[in-house]
C-alpha positions as CSV (number, residue, x, y, z in Angstrom):
1,M,147.2,143.8,117.6
2,Q,146.7,145.7,114.3
3,E,147.9,142.6,112.4
4,Q,145.2,140.5,114.1
5,I,142.5,143.0,113.2
6,D,143.7,143.1,109.5
7,R,143.6,139.2,109.4
8,A,140.1,139.2,110.8
9,H,138.9,141.7,108.2
10,A,140.6,139.8,105.4
11,L,138.9,136.6,106.5
12,T,135.5,138.3,106.5
13,I,136.0,139.7,103.0
14,L,137.2,136.3,101.8
15,I,134.0,134.7,103.0
16,L,131.7,137.2,101.3
17,D,133.7,136.9,98.1
18,N,133.1,133.2,98.2
19,V,129.4,133.5,98.9
20,L,128.1,136.1,96.5
21,T,130.0,136.2,93.3
22,D,128.8,137.3,89.9
23,E,128.1,133.6,89.0
24,N,125.7,133.0,91.9
25,I,124.3,136.5,92.7
26,G,121.1,135.5,90.8
27,A,120.6,132.4,93.0
28,M,117.3,132.8,94.8
29,A,115.2,131.4,97.6
30,T,112.3,129.2,96.8
31,V,108.8,129.4,98.4
32,Q,106.8,126.2,98.9
33,L,103.2,126.1,99.9
34,T,101.5,123.1,101.6
35,P,97.9,123.0,102.9
36,R,99.3,123.7,106.4
37,S,102.5,125.7,106.0
38,L,104.5,128.1,104.0
39,A,108.2,127.3,103.7
40,V,111.1,129.4,102.5
41,H,114.2,127.5,101.3
42,L,117.4,129.5,101.0
43,T,120.4,128.7,98.9
44,R,123.7,128.0,100.7
45,G,125.0,131.5,99.8
46,E,121.9,133.2,101.2
47,K,122.1,131.2,104.4
48,I,125.7,132.3,104.9
49,A,125.4,135.9,103.7
50,G,122.2,136.5,105.6
51,L,123.0,134.4,108.7
52,L,119.6,132.8,108.2
53,G,118.2,129.3,107.9
54,D,115.3,127.9,106.0
55,L,112.0,129.0,107.5
56,E,108.6,127.3,107.9
57,V,105.5,129.0,109.2
58,A,101.9,127.8,109.7
59,R,99.5,129.1,107.1
60,D,97.1,130.0,109.9
61,S,99.6,132.7,111.0
62,V,99.4,134.5,107.6
63,A,97.6,137.8,108.2
64,A,98.1,139.6,104.9
65,V,99.8,139.0,101.6
66,D,100.8,141.3,98.8
67,V,103.2,141.5,95.8
68,V,106.0,144.1,95.9
69,T,107.3,145.0,92.4
70,D,110.4,146.8,93.7
71,P,111.4,145.0,96.8
72,L,114.8,146.5,97.6
73,P,113.4,149.7,99.1
74,A,110.6,147.7,100.8
75,A,113.2,146.2,103.3
76,R,113.3,149.0,105.9
77,G,115.0,149.3,109.2
78,L,118.4,148.2,110.5
79,R,120.0,145.1,109.0
80,A,121.0,142.9,111.9
81,P,122.3,140.4,110.8
82,G,122.5,140.2,107.0
83,L,124.0,141.5,103.8
84,A,123.0,144.4,101.5
85,L,124.6,145.1,98.2
86,P,123.2,148.5,97.4
87,G,120.9,148.4,94.4
88,R,121.4,144.7,93.9
89,R,120.6,142.3,96.7
90,K,119.4,142.2,100.3
91,V,119.5,139.1,102.5
92,G,119.0,138.9,106.2
93,T,116.9,140.2,109.1
94,W,115.7,143.8,109.0
95,R,114.5,145.3,112.3
96,R,112.4,148.3,113.1
97,P,110.7,149.1,116.4
98,G,108.2,146.3,117.0
99,E,108.9,144.6,113.7
100,R,111.3,141.9,112.5
101,T,111.4,141.1,108.7
102,F,112.9,138.1,107.0
103,V,114.4,139.4,103.7
104,S,115.8,137.7,100.6
105,V,115.3,140.0,97.6
106,R,117.2,141.1,94.5
107,R,116.9,143.8,91.9
108,G,114.5,143.1,89.0
109,Q,112.5,140.4,90.7
110,P,109.1,140.8,92.3
111,A,108.7,139.7,95.9
112,L,106.0,138.2,98.1
113,R,105.4,140.1,101.3
114,V,103.7,138.1,103.9
115,R,102.5,139.7,107.2
116,L,102.5,137.1,110.1
117,T,101.0,136.9,113.6
118,G,102.5,134.7,116.4
119,E,105.7,133.8,114.6
120,R,109.4,134.7,115.1
121,Y,109.2,137.2,112.2
122,D,106.5,139.7,111.7
123,T,107.0,139.9,107.9
124,L,108.5,137.8,105.2
125,L,109.8,139.6,102.1
126,V,111.0,137.0,99.6
127,G,111.8,137.4,96.0
128,T,110.2,135.0,93.6
129,D,109.2,134.9,90.0
130,D,105.9,133.3,91.0
131,A,104.9,136.1,93.4
132,D,101.5,136.7,91.8
133,R,100.5,133.1,91.8
134,L,101.8,132.5,95.4
135,A,99.9,135.5,96.6
136,A,96.7,134.3,95.0
137,E,97.1,130.8,96.6
138,L,97.8,132.3,100.0
139,T,94.7,134.5,100.0
140,R,92.3,131.6,99.1
C-alpha cells in the first residue's frame, strides 16, 4: 500500500516538474477583446497546472475593471483546484464564500481584474503586460 502511495506522489511531482520549469515559468495567458466578448487563452502549462481551460465571457457581463500592480496577494481564498508557487506564480481557481476567481498571475507583472455578473466565475485576475490598455478598452 505504501509503495502505491509513493508511486502516486512521484507521478504528481513529475507532472508538475514537466509543466512549470524555469524555462517556461514566464509563459503567460493572453487576453483578447472583441466587440462582444473577452477571452482568456492559457498556455498548455497553465491549463495543466491550474486545471483550467480557455475562458470566454460576454462583455455585457463585465461589471467592473481595474488594474492590480501586485496581483499575487490579490488572489484570496482557497485554491481549489490550482497551483501556487509562493512569491512567484498562481494559476487556478480561488474560492471564498460567495466568490469564485479565475487566476493566472505571476510576480512582477500587472494584472487585469474583471468583476463579472451572471458567469461561472465572479472575478477574473489575469496577468498581462497590457493591463492598462485592456482596462481602458473594457471601460469604454
